[in-house]
Structure formats: structure tokens, C-alpha cells
PyMOL CGO cylinders between C-alpha atoms (Angstrom):
from pymol import cmd
from pymol.cgo import CYLINDER

trace = [
    CYLINDER, 0.00, 0.00, 0.00, 2.85, 2.44, 0.78, 0.3, 1, 1, 1, 1, 1, 1,
    CYLINDER, 2.85, 2.44, 0.78, 4.28, 1.83, -2.72, 0.3, 1, 1, 1, 1, 1, 1,
    CYLINDER, 4.28, 1.83, -2.72, 0.98, 2.99, -4.23, 0.3, 1, 1, 1, 1, 1, 1,
    CYLINDER, 0.98, 2.99, -4.23, 0.99, 6.20, -2.13, 0.3, 1, 1, 1, 1, 1, 1,
    CYLINDER, 0.99, 6.20, -2.13, 4.57, 6.95, -3.23, 0.3, 1, 1, 1, 1, 1, 1,
    CYLINDER, 4.57, 6.95, -3.23, 3.61, 6.56, -6.89, 0.3, 1, 1, 1, 1, 1, 1,
    CYLINDER, 3.61, 6.56, -6.89, 0.65, 8.90, -6.45, 0.3, 1, 1, 1, 1, 1, 1,
    CYLINDER, 0.65, 8.90, -6.45, 2.80, 11.53, -4.69, 0.3, 1, 1, 1, 1, 1, 1,
    CYLINDER, 2.80, 11.53, -4.69, 5.53, 11.37, -7.35, 0.3, 1, 1, 1, 1, 1, 1,
    CYLINDER, 5.53, 11.37, -7.35, 2.91, 11.59, -10.10, 0.3, 1, 1, 1, 1, 1, 1,
    CYLINDER, 2.91, 11.59, -10.10, 1.30, 14.64, -8.46, 0.3, 1, 1, 1, 1, 1, 1,
    CYLINDER, 1.30, 14.64, -8.46, 4.72, 16.30, -8.10, 0.3, 1, 1, 1, 1, 1, 1,
    CYLINDER, 4.72, 16.30, -8.10, 5.56, 15.67, -11.77, 0.3, 1, 1, 1, 1, 1, 1,
    CYLINDER, 5.56, 15.67, -11.77, 2.16, 17.07, -12.82, 0.3, 1, 1, 1, 1, 1, 1,
    CYLINDER, 2.16, 17.07, -12.82, 2.63, 20.20, -10.67, 0.3, 1, 1, 1, 1, 1, 1,
    CYLINDER, 2.63, 20.20, -10.67, 6.09, 20.84, -12.16, 0.3, 1, 1, 1, 1, 1, 1,
    CYLINDER, 6.09, 20.84, -12.16, 4.74, 20.36, -15.70, 0.3, 1, 1, 1, 1, 1, 1,
    CYLINDER, 4.74, 20.36, -15.70, 1.89, 22.84, -15.09, 0.3, 1, 1, 1, 1, 1, 1,
    CYLINDER, 1.89, 22.84, -15.09, 4.33, 25.36, -13.62, 0.3, 1, 1, 1, 1, 1, 1,
    CYLINDER, 4.33, 25.36, -13.62, 6.61, 25.01, -16.64, 0.3, 1, 1, 1, 1, 1, 1,
    CYLINDER, 6.61, 25.01, -16.64, 3.67, 25.43, -19.04, 0.3, 1, 1, 1, 1, 1, 1,
    CYLINDER, 3.67, 25.43, -19.04, 2.52, 28.60, -17.24, 0.3, 1, 1, 1, 1, 1, 1,
    CYLINDER, 2.52, 28.60, -17.24, 6.06, 30.03, -17.29, 0.3, 1, 1, 1, 1, 1, 1,
    CYLINDER, 6.06, 30.03, -17.29, 6.51, 29.20, -20.99, 0.3, 1, 1, 1, 1, 1, 1,
    CYLINDER, 6.51, 29.20, -20.99, 3.15, 30.75, -21.88, 0.3, 1, 1, 1, 1, 1, 1,
    CYLINDER, 3.15, 30.75, -21.88, 3.94, 33.96, -20.02, 0.3, 1, 1, 1, 1, 1, 1,
    CYLINDER, 3.94, 33.96, -20.02, 7.48, 34.22, -21.42, 0.3, 1, 1, 1, 1, 1, 1,
    CYLINDER, 7.48, 34.22, -21.42, 6.47, 33.68, -25.04, 0.3, 1, 1, 1, 1, 1, 1,
    CYLINDER, 6.47, 33.68, -25.04, 3.41, 35.90, -24.82, 0.3, 1, 1, 1, 1, 1, 1,
    CYLINDER, 3.41, 35.90, -24.82, 0.88, 33.13, -25.42, 0.3, 1, 1, 1, 1, 1, 1,
    CYLINDER, 0.88, 33.13, -25.42, -0.74, 33.81, -22.07, 0.3, 1, 1, 1, 1, 1, 1,
    CYLINDER, -0.74, 33.81, -22.07, -1.02, 37.53, -21.45, 0.3, 1, 1, 1, 1, 1, 1,
    CYLINDER, -1.02, 37.53, -21.45, -0.99, 38.64, -17.86, 0.3, 1, 1, 1, 1, 1, 1,
    CYLINDER, -0.99, 38.64, -17.86, -3.55, 41.16, -16.63, 0.3, 1, 1, 1, 1, 1, 1,
    CYLINDER, -3.55, 41.16, -16.63, -2.63, 44.78, -16.32, 0.3, 1, 1, 1, 1, 1, 1,
    CYLINDER, -2.63, 44.78, -16.32, -1.11, 45.31, -19.79, 0.3, 1, 1, 1, 1, 1, 1,
    CYLINDER, -1.11, 45.31, -19.79, -2.16, 47.05, -22.99, 0.3, 1, 1, 1, 1, 1, 1,
    CYLINDER, -2.16, 47.05, -22.99, -0.92, 46.58, -26.54, 0.3, 1, 1, 1, 1, 1, 1,
    CYLINDER, -0.92, 46.58, -26.54, 0.91, 48.99, -28.80, 0.3, 1, 1, 1, 1, 1, 1,
    CYLINDER, 0.91, 48.99, -28.80, 2.26, 48.53, -32.34, 0.3, 1, 1, 1, 1, 1, 1,
    CYLINDER, 2.26, 48.53, -32.34, 5.37, 49.76, -34.11, 0.3, 1, 1, 1, 1, 1, 1,
    CYLINDER, 5.37, 49.76, -34.11, 6.86, 49.26, -37.57, 0.3, 1, 1, 1, 1, 1, 1,
    CYLINDER, 6.86, 49.26, -37.57, 10.64, 48.85, -38.01, 0.3, 1, 1, 1, 1, 1, 1,
    CYLINDER, 10.64, 48.85, -38.01, 12.89, 48.82, -41.08, 0.3, 1, 1, 1, 1, 1, 1,
    CYLINDER, 12.89, 48.82, -41.08, 14.93, 46.10, -39.38, 0.3, 1, 1, 1, 1, 1, 1,
    CYLINDER, 14.93, 46.10, -39.38, 14.03, 44.09, -36.28, 0.3, 1, 1, 1, 1, 1, 1,
    CYLINDER, 14.03, 44.09, -36.28, 17.19, 41.95, -36.02, 0.3, 1, 1, 1, 1, 1, 1,
    CYLINDER, 17.19, 41.95, -36.02, 17.59, 40.44, -32.57, 0.3, 1, 1, 1, 1, 1, 1,
    CYLINDER, 17.59, 40.44, -32.57, 13.96, 40.95, -31.52, 0.3, 1, 1, 1, 1, 1, 1,
    CYLINDER, 13.96, 40.95, -31.52, 11.73, 37.94, -30.95, 0.3, 1, 1, 1, 1, 1, 1,
    CYLINDER, 11.73, 37.94, -30.95, 8.50, 37.15, -29.15, 0.3, 1, 1, 1, 1, 1, 1,
    CYLINDER, 8.50, 37.15, -29.15, 9.27, 37.59, -25.45, 0.3, 1, 1, 1, 1, 1, 1,
    CYLINDER, 9.27, 37.59, -25.45, 11.90, 40.32, -25.93, 0.3, 1, 1, 1, 1, 1, 1,
    CYLINDER, 11.90, 40.32, -25.93, 11.83, 42.95, -23.17, 0.3, 1, 1, 1, 1, 1, 1,
    CYLINDER, 11.83, 42.95, -23.17, 10.26, 46.37, -23.68, 0.3, 1, 1, 1, 1, 1, 1,
    CYLINDER, 10.26, 46.37, -23.68, 12.02, 48.94, -21.49, 0.3, 1, 1, 1, 1, 1, 1,
    CYLINDER, 12.02, 48.94, -21.49, 11.50, 52.53, -20.49, 0.3, 1, 1, 1, 1, 1, 1,
    CYLINDER, 11.50, 52.53, -20.49, 14.45, 54.28, -18.78, 0.3, 1, 1, 1, 1, 1, 1,
    CYLINDER, 14.45, 54.28, -18.78, 16.12, 50.88, -18.46, 0.3, 1, 1, 1, 1, 1, 1,
    CYLINDER, 16.12, 50.88, -18.46, 13.20, 49.34, -16.55, 0.3, 1, 1, 1, 1, 1, 1,
    CYLINDER, 13.20, 49.34, -16.55, 11.20, 46.46, -18.04, 0.3, 1, 1, 1, 1, 1, 1,
    CYLINDER, 11.20, 46.46, -18.04, 7.63, 47.64, -18.63, 0.3, 1, 1, 1, 1, 1, 1,
    CYLINDER, 7.63, 47.64, -18.63, 6.42, 45.01, -21.11, 0.3, 1, 1, 1, 1, 1, 1,
    CYLINDER, 6.42, 45.01, -21.11, 7.37, 42.46, -23.74, 0.3, 1, 1, 1, 1, 1, 1,
    CYLINDER, 7.37, 42.46, -23.74, 7.05, 41.76, -27.43, 0.3, 1, 1, 1, 1, 1, 1,
    CYLINDER, 7.05, 41.76, -27.43, 4.09, 39.46, -28.10, 0.3, 1, 1, 1, 1, 1, 1,
    CYLINDER, 4.09, 39.46, -28.10, 4.06, 39.43, -31.90, 0.3, 1, 1, 1, 1, 1, 1,
    CYLINDER, 4.06, 39.43, -31.90, 6.42, 40.04, -34.80, 0.3, 1, 1, 1, 1, 1, 1,
    CYLINDER, 6.42, 40.04, -34.80, 5.59, 39.69, -38.48, 0.3, 1, 1, 1, 1, 1, 1,
    CYLINDER, 5.59, 39.69, -38.48, 6.51, 41.08, -41.90, 0.3, 1, 1, 1, 1, 1, 1,
    CYLINDER, 6.51, 41.08, -41.90, 4.09, 43.55, -43.46, 0.3, 1, 1, 1, 1, 1, 1,
    CYLINDER, 4.09, 43.55, -43.46, 3.88, 42.35, -47.11, 0.3, 1, 1, 1, 1, 1, 1,
    CYLINDER, 3.88, 42.35, -47.11, 2.87, 45.80, -48.38, 0.3, 1, 1, 1, 1, 1, 1,
    CYLINDER, 2.87, 45.80, -48.38, 5.66, 47.87, -46.82, 0.3, 1, 1, 1, 1, 1, 1,
    CYLINDER, 5.66, 47.87, -46.82, 8.29, 45.14, -46.26, 0.3, 1, 1, 1, 1, 1, 1,
    CYLINDER, 8.29, 45.14, -46.26, 8.75, 46.39, -42.71, 0.3, 1, 1, 1, 1, 1, 1,
    CYLINDER, 8.75, 46.39, -42.71, 8.78, 44.38, -39.50, 0.3, 1, 1, 1, 1, 1, 1,
    CYLINDER, 8.78, 44.38, -39.50, 5.56, 44.93, -37.57, 0.3, 1, 1, 1, 1, 1, 1,
    CYLINDER, 5.56, 44.93, -37.57, 5.97, 44.49, -33.80, 0.3, 1, 1, 1, 1, 1, 1,
    CYLINDER, 5.97, 44.49, -33.80, 3.16, 44.14, -31.30, 0.3, 1, 1, 1, 1, 1, 1,
    CYLINDER, 3.16, 44.14, -31.30, 4.20, 44.68, -27.70, 0.3, 1, 1, 1, 1, 1, 1,
    CYLINDER, 4.20, 44.68, -27.70, 2.65, 45.22, -24.30, 0.3, 1, 1, 1, 1, 1, 1,
    CYLINDER, 2.65, 45.22, -24.30, 3.12, 47.96, -21.74, 0.3, 1, 1, 1, 1, 1, 1,
    CYLINDER, 3.12, 47.96, -21.74, 2.00, 47.84, -18.09, 0.3, 1, 1, 1, 1, 1, 1,
    CYLINDER, 2.00, 47.84, -18.09, -1.33, 49.54, -17.42, 0.3, 1, 1, 1, 1, 1, 1,
    CYLINDER, -1.33, 49.54, -17.42, 0.25, 51.85, -14.86, 0.3, 1, 1, 1, 1, 1, 1,
    CYLINDER, 0.25, 51.85, -14.86, 2.59, 53.34, -17.53, 0.3, 1, 1, 1, 1, 1, 1,
    CYLINDER, 2.59, 53.34, -17.53, 1.11, 56.04, -19.77, 0.3, 1, 1, 1, 1, 1, 1,
    CYLINDER, 1.11, 56.04, -19.77, 3.19, 56.53, -22.92, 0.3, 1, 1, 1, 1, 1, 1,
    CYLINDER, 3.19, 56.53, -22.92, 2.98, 60.07, -24.42, 0.3, 1, 1, 1, 1, 1, 1,
    CYLINDER, 2.98, 60.07, -24.42, 1.72, 60.07, -28.01, 0.3, 1, 1, 1, 1, 1, 1,
    CYLINDER, 1.72, 60.07, -28.01, 4.87, 61.75, -29.35, 0.3, 1, 1, 1, 1, 1, 1,
    CYLINDER, 4.87, 61.75, -29.35, 7.16, 59.01, -27.99, 0.3, 1, 1, 1, 1, 1, 1,
    CYLINDER, 7.16, 59.01, -27.99, 9.63, 57.06, -30.11, 0.3, 1, 1, 1, 1, 1, 1,
    CYLINDER, 9.63, 57.06, -30.11, 10.55, 53.39, -30.06, 0.3, 1, 1, 1, 1, 1, 1,
    CYLINDER, 10.55, 53.39, -30.06, 14.00, 52.01, -30.90, 0.3, 1, 1, 1, 1, 1, 1,
    CYLINDER, 14.00, 52.01, -30.90, 15.64, 48.61, -30.95, 0.3, 1, 1, 1, 1, 1, 1,
    CYLINDER, 15.64, 48.61, -30.95, 18.64, 48.95, -28.66, 0.3, 1, 1, 1, 1, 1, 1,
    CYLINDER, 18.64, 48.95, -28.66, 21.48, 46.63, -27.72, 0.3, 1, 1, 1, 1, 1, 1,
    CYLINDER, 21.48, 46.63, -27.72, 22.45, 45.62, -24.20, 0.3, 1, 1, 1, 1, 1, 1,
    CYLINDER, 22.45, 45.62, -24.20, 26.09, 45.74, -25.20, 0.3, 1, 1, 1, 1, 1, 1,
    CYLINDER, 26.09, 45.74, -25.20, 28.61, 44.19, -27.53, 0.3, 1, 1, 1, 1, 1, 1,
    CYLINDER, 28.61, 44.19, -27.53, 27.71, 40.62, -26.57, 0.3, 1, 1, 1, 1, 1, 1,
    CYLINDER, 27.71, 40.62, -26.57, 24.24, 41.24, -25.12, 0.3, 1, 1, 1, 1, 1, 1,
    CYLINDER, 24.24, 41.24, -25.12, 20.89, 40.83, -26.76, 0.3, 1, 1, 1, 1, 1, 1,
    CYLINDER, 20.89, 40.83, -26.76, 18.52, 43.46, -28.10, 0.3, 1, 1, 1, 1, 1, 1,
    CYLINDER, 18.52, 43.46, -28.10, 15.48, 45.00, -26.48, 0.3, 1, 1, 1, 1, 1, 1,
    CYLINDER, 15.48, 45.00, -26.48, 12.75, 47.46, -27.48, 0.3, 1, 1, 1, 1, 1, 1,
    CYLINDER, 12.75, 47.46, -27.48, 13.28, 50.85, -25.88, 0.3, 1, 1, 1, 1, 1, 1,
    CYLINDER, 13.28, 50.85, -25.88, 10.52, 53.41, -25.45, 0.3, 1, 1, 1, 1, 1, 1,
    CYLINDER, 10.52, 53.41, -25.45, 11.83, 56.98, -25.50, 0.3, 1, 1, 1, 1, 1, 1,
    CYLINDER, 11.83, 56.98, -25.50, 9.03, 59.10, -24.01, 0.3, 1, 1, 1, 1, 1, 1,
    CYLINDER, 9.03, 59.10, -24.01, 8.02, 62.42, -25.52, 0.3, 1, 1, 1, 1, 1, 1,
    CYLINDER, 8.02, 62.42, -25.52, 6.57, 65.43, -23.77, 0.3, 1, 1, 1, 1, 1, 1,
    CYLINDER, 6.57, 65.43, -23.77, 3.00, 65.42, -25.04, 0.3, 1, 1, 1, 1, 1, 1,
    CYLINDER, 3.00, 65.42, -25.04, 0.16, 65.74, -22.51, 0.3, 1, 1, 1, 1, 1, 1,
    CYLINDER, 0.16, 65.74, -22.51, -1.79, 63.14, -24.56, 0.3, 1, 1, 1, 1, 1, 1,
    CYLINDER, -1.79, 63.14, -24.56, -1.18, 59.41, -24.33, 0.3, 1, 1, 1, 1, 1, 1,
    CYLINDER, -1.18, 59.41, -24.33, -1.38, 56.37, -26.61, 0.3, 1, 1, 1, 1, 1, 1,
    CYLINDER, -1.38, 56.37, -26.61, -4.53, 54.29, -26.36, 0.3, 1, 1, 1, 1, 1, 1,
    CYLINDER, -4.53, 54.29, -26.36, -4.43, 50.47, -26.45, 0.3, 1, 1, 1, 1, 1, 1,
    CYLINDER, -4.43, 50.47, -26.45, -3.85, 49.27, -30.02, 0.3, 1, 1, 1, 1, 1, 1,
    CYLINDER, -3.85, 49.27, -30.02, -2.30, 52.55, -31.27, 0.3, 1, 1, 1, 1, 1, 1,
    CYLINDER, -2.30, 52.55, -31.27, 0.77, 52.53, -33.51, 0.3, 1, 1, 1, 1, 1, 1,
    CYLINDER, 0.77, 52.53, -33.51, 3.92, 54.43, -32.59, 0.3, 1, 1, 1, 1, 1, 1,
    CYLINDER, 3.92, 54.43, -32.59, 5.07, 56.28, -35.71, 0.3, 1, 1, 1, 1, 1, 1,
    CYLINDER, 5.07, 56.28, -35.71, 8.60, 57.31, -34.67, 0.3, 1, 1, 1, 1, 1, 1,
    CYLINDER, 8.60, 57.31, -34.67, 10.79, 54.20, -34.77, 0.3, 1, 1, 1, 1, 1, 1,
    CYLINDER, 10.79, 54.20, -34.77, 14.42, 53.25, -35.22, 0.3, 1, 1, 1, 1, 1, 1,
    CYLINDER, 14.42, 53.25, -35.22, 15.32, 49.72, -36.28, 0.3, 1, 1, 1, 1, 1, 1,
    CYLINDER, 15.32, 49.72, -36.28, 18.25, 47.69, -35.08, 0.3, 1, 1, 1, 1, 1, 1,
    CYLINDER, 18.25, 47.69, -35.08, 21.75, 48.62, -36.16, 0.3, 1, 1, 1, 1, 1, 1,
    CYLINDER, 21.75, 48.62, -36.16, 23.88, 45.86, -37.62, 0.3, 1, 1, 1, 1, 1, 1,
    CYLINDER, 23.88, 45.86, -37.62, 27.21, 45.56, -35.81, 0.3, 1, 1, 1, 1, 1, 1,
    CYLINDER, 27.21, 45.56, -35.81, 28.77, 43.96, -38.91, 0.3, 1, 1, 1, 1, 1, 1,
    CYLINDER, 28.77, 43.96, -38.91, 27.84, 46.90, -41.15, 0.3, 1, 1, 1, 1, 1, 1,
    CYLINDER, 27.84, 46.90, -41.15, 29.18, 49.37, -38.58, 0.3, 1, 1, 1, 1, 1, 1,
    CYLINDER, 29.18, 49.37, -38.58, 32.48, 47.48, -38.42, 0.3, 1, 1, 1, 1, 1, 1,
    CYLINDER, 32.48, 47.48, -38.42, 32.67, 47.39, -42.23, 0.3, 1, 1, 1, 1, 1, 1,
    CYLINDER, 32.67, 47.39, -42.23, 32.18, 51.17, -42.38, 0.3, 1, 1, 1, 1, 1, 1,
    CYLINDER, 32.18, 51.17, -42.38, 34.90, 51.66, -39.78, 0.3, 1, 1, 1, 1, 1, 1,
    CYLINDER, 34.90, 51.66, -39.78, 37.38, 49.30, -41.45, 0.3, 1, 1, 1, 1, 1, 1,
    CYLINDER, 37.38, 49.30, -41.45, 36.77, 50.55, -44.99, 0.3, 1, 1, 1, 1, 1, 1,
    CYLINDER, 36.77, 50.55, -44.99, 36.87, 54.20, -43.97, 0.3, 1, 1, 1, 1, 1, 1,
    CYLINDER, 36.87, 54.20, -43.97, 33.88, 55.27, -46.07, 0.3, 1, 1, 1, 1, 1, 1,
    CYLINDER, 33.88, 55.27, -46.07, 30.23, 55.85, -45.31, 0.3, 1, 1, 1, 1, 1, 1,
    CYLINDER, 30.23, 55.85, -45.31, 28.56, 53.23, -47.50, 0.3, 1, 1, 1, 1, 1, 1,
    CYLINDER, 28.56, 53.23, -47.50, 30.60, 50.29, -46.15, 0.3, 1, 1, 1, 1, 1, 1,
    CYLINDER, 30.60, 50.29, -46.15, 31.85, 49.16, -49.57, 0.3, 1, 1, 1, 1, 1, 1,
    CYLINDER, 31.85, 49.16, -49.57, 35.49, 48.15, -49.95, 0.3, 1, 1, 1, 1, 1, 1,
    CYLINDER, 35.49, 48.15, -49.95, 37.71, 50.66, -51.72, 0.3, 1, 1, 1, 1, 1, 1,
]
cmd.load_cgo(trace, "trace")
């Protein structure tokens, strides 16, 4: 009888760990959205290094995450959908940029707030954007000594 109780306890523990992992994976990838967030959109020329789950930061503090990324077939731009905490009001003249954590770090979406007294509503699109900068192209420009990055 004690062997049966042990099997039930181990099975319950495995099930609890699996449910915890599924909840964590859903929250991290944006499948399960937590309460207290609203969505904003932005369009980037290049979204290298940004994936679903990438942090959205304001003044270096995480305020949301990217929940969707797709190519707009009409404009050939990367369309990002991201969340921002409900307690953060983003002025409607704000800009969004894809920034790097450092030379070896990953990228994140940075909100650079404007000074407008009006704020974005859920679902609005931020017009002022700056895509990611390719480190390889910057190094090529530096090494070649010209602005277009082509070898001389």
C-alpha cells in the first residue's frame, strides 16, 4: 500500500512541475497575457535580434514584452506588437527604438518618451521608430573608412 501512495505523490509532483513550466513558458512567449497590460504597435525597417518575449524597457526598466512580430507584405517592414503595463502612460509623441544591451548582449525594445500631454490608447501605432543597427555593417564602415561600407 505504501508503494501505491509513493507513486501517487511522485505523479502529483511531476504534474505540478509540468503545469508550472507550461505557465512560465506561456507567459514568457506571450501566449498567455498577464492582466494589467495594454498593446501597442510599431513598424521597423529592421528588427534583427527581436523575438516574441523580448523585453520592452523605459528608462532601463522592463515595462512590457514583445508578443508578436511579423513582416508587413505591403511595406516590407517588421511589424511588432508589444505590451506595456497599465500603470505606464506613454505620451503620443514618444519614439521606439531597438537597442542593444552591449557588444555581446541581446537586443530590447526601448521606449523613448516624448513630452505630449496626450497618451497612446491600447492598439495605437507608434510612428517614430528606429530599427536595429547591424554591428557587422558598422564594423565594415569603420574598417573601410567610407560611409557606404563598400570596400575601396
